[in-house]
N, C-alpha and C positions, 0 to 999 in steps of 0.2 A: 130632768131627773138624773141623779148621779148613781152610778153603779158602785157597789161595795163588794170587796173580796171576802168571801167566806169559804170555809172548808166545805167540800161538796157532800151531797147526800149519797152519791154513787161511789162509796168509798171501798177501797181494797185494804188499805192500812189506816191512814189517818184522814184521808179525804183531801189532801193537799193538791194532788194532780188533777182530780176531778173538779175541785174548786177553781184552780187556775184555768182549766179548760172551759168551764162555765163563764168565767170572767172574760176570757179572751175570745169566746165563741168559737172554740176549736173542738175537735173530736177528742174525748178523754183518752182514747187509745193512742192517738198521736202524741199527746202530751206525755203519757207514760213512757212511750218509746223514746221520746226526746230526753226525758229524765234518765232513763236507763243508759242511753248513749253518753250523756253528760257524766254520769257516775263512772262508767267504765273508762272513758277517755281522760278523766281528770284524777285518776288514782283514788277513786271513791270519795272525793271531796263532795260529791253530790249528796252523800249521806248526811254530812254536816248541814248542808242547805236544807234538806228535807226535815231534819229534826228542828232546826231553827224556825222554818216555815210552819211546822206543826204547832210550835209553841206560840208564834206570833199571830198567825191567821186565826181569827175567832170562829167558833162554830156558828152555823146559821141559827138565828133565833127561831123559836117554835112559832109556826104560823097559825 
């Protein structure tokens, strides 16, 4: 069985970080902290990544 990446249900803004955490089997808080660090240390280039990921990663289908 293959895993698919979807935006998470435990969303704060768009569900990108929680979807990545679910896919990678990490704690969503750790993924959000990593994203925040990436954004701060790359002169806010993380914002571009987040918006692109929000557009590209599909929502989870209704079960």
